[in-house]
C-alpha positions as CSV (number, residue, x, y, z in Angstrom):
1,A,9.7,1.2,-5.9
2,L,9.6,0.6,-2.1
3,P,13.2,0.7,-0.9
4,I,14.4,0.5,2.7
5,C,17.5,2.6,3.4
6,R,20.2,1.9,5.9
7,Q,18.4,3.6,8.8
8,S,15.3,1.4,8.2
9,E,13.4,4.4,7.0
10,R,10.9,3.3,4.4
11,Q,10.4,5.2,1.2
12,I,7.8,5.1,-1.5
13,K,9.1,6.3,-4.9
14,L,7.3,6.7,-8.2
15,F,9.2,6.5,-11.5
16,D,8.3,7.3,-15.1
17,V,8.9,4.1,-17.0
18,R,10.4,6.1,-19.9
19,D,13.1,7.5,-17.6
20,L,14.1,5.5,-14.6
21,S,17.1,7.6,-13.7
22,Q,15.2,9.9,-11.3
23,A,12.1,9.4,-9.2
24,L,9.1,11.6,-9.9
25,K,8.1,11.6,-6.3
26,G,9.5,10.2,-3.1
27,L,7.8,9.9,0.3
28,E,9.4,9.1,3.6
29,Y,7.4,6.6,5.7
30,P,7.6,5.4,9.3
31,V,10.6,3.4,10.4
32,G,10.1,-0.4,10.4
33,S,11.9,-3.6,9.6
34,G,9.3,-5.4,7.6
35,A,9.1,-5.6,3.8
36,Y,6.4,-3.6,2.0
37,I,3.6,-5.4,0.2
38,P,2.4,-2.9,-2.5
39,M,-1.0,-3.5,-4.0
40,F,-2.2,-1.2,-6.9
41,D,-5.8,-0.9,-8.1
42,E,-5.5,0.3,-11.7
43,D,-9.2,1.1,-12.0
44,T,-9.2,3.7,-9.2
45,G,-5.5,4.6,-9.1
46,V,-5.2,3.7,-5.4
47,L,-2.0,2.2,-4.0
48,F,-2.4,0.1,-0.9
49,T,0.7,-0.5,1.2
50,A,1.0,-3.1,4.0
51,A,4.2,-4.2,5.6
52,K,5.0,-7.5,7.3
53,G,5.0,-7.1,11.0
54,D,3.0,-3.8,10.9
55,S,-0.6,-3.5,12.0
56,S,-1.7,-1.0,9.5
57,I,-2.5,-0.6,5.8
58,S,-2.2,2.8,4.1
59,Y,-4.0,4.1,1.0
60,F,-2.6,6.5,-1.5
61,E,-4.0,8.0,-4.7
62,A,-1.7,8.0,-7.7
63,T,-2.2,10.6,-10.4
64,N,-0.4,11.6,-13.6
65,E,0.2,15.1,-12.3
66,D,2.2,16.6,-9.5
67,P,2.1,15.7,-6.6
68,F,1.7,12.2,-8.2
69,L,1.0,10.5,-4.9
70,F,-0.9,11.6,-1.8
71,E,-2.2,9.8,1.3
72,L,-5.9,9.1,1.5
73,S,-6.4,7.1,4.7
74,S,-5.2,4.1,6.6
75,F,-6.5,1.0,8.3
76,S,-5.2,0.1,11.8
77,S,-5.4,-2.9,14.0
78,K,-3.8,-4.1,17.2
79,V,-2.7,-7.4,15.5
80,P,0.4,-7.3,13.2
81,Q,0.0,-8.9,9.7
82,K,2.2,-11.5,8.2
83,G,1.0,-10.8,4.7
84,A,-1.7,-9.1,2.7
85,C,-3.3,-9.4,-0.8
86,I,-5.9,-7.6,-2.8
87,L,-8.9,-9.6,-4.1
88,P,-10.4,-9.4,-7.6
89,K,-13.1,-6.8,-8.1
90,M,-15.8,-9.5,-8.2
91,A,-15.3,-10.0,-4.5
92,C,-16.2,-6.3,-3.7
93,E,-19.6,-5.5,-2.3
94,L,-20.7,-2.7,-4.7
95,D,-23.9,-2.0,-2.8
96,K,-21.7,-0.9,0.1
97,C,-19.6,1.3,-2.2
98,E,-16.5,-1.0,-1.7
99,I,-13.7,-0.2,-4.2
100,A,-11.3,-2.9,-3.0
101,R,-11.1,-5.8,-0.6
102,I,-7.9,-6.8,1.1
103,L,-7.1,-9.9,3.0
104,R,-4.6,-9.7,6.0
105,L,-2.9,-12.8,7.2
106,V,-2.6,-12.7,11.0
107,D,-1.8,-15.3,13.6
108,G,-4.1,-18.2,13.0
109,S,-6.6,-16.4,10.8
110,I,-7.3,-14.3,7.7
111,E,-9.0,-11.0,8.1
112,V,-11.0,-9.0,5.5
113,V,-10.2,-5.3,5.4
């Protein structure tokens, strides 16, 4: 779940689908007004998060054990994105050790991340 609270603080929360009454893990994230665009790669357990109006995409590894979620890295640009999506694995360049390929919609073009 990627809720935004009243102070526009973003949060990433992980829940056990067998018990949705309490989050397993919650992370505070930088303040912003844009909605999150979560993209999860089940093969690698990596969660990519982009937000409309932001110029970065963050990468997290999700595991079945505590701490459940930790930040790996991030991509930054000077141009804010209007949207993002993850492509099928067939689009990855395996000879370059690519595990995922993300498209960012920016003003007048689409960028490959």
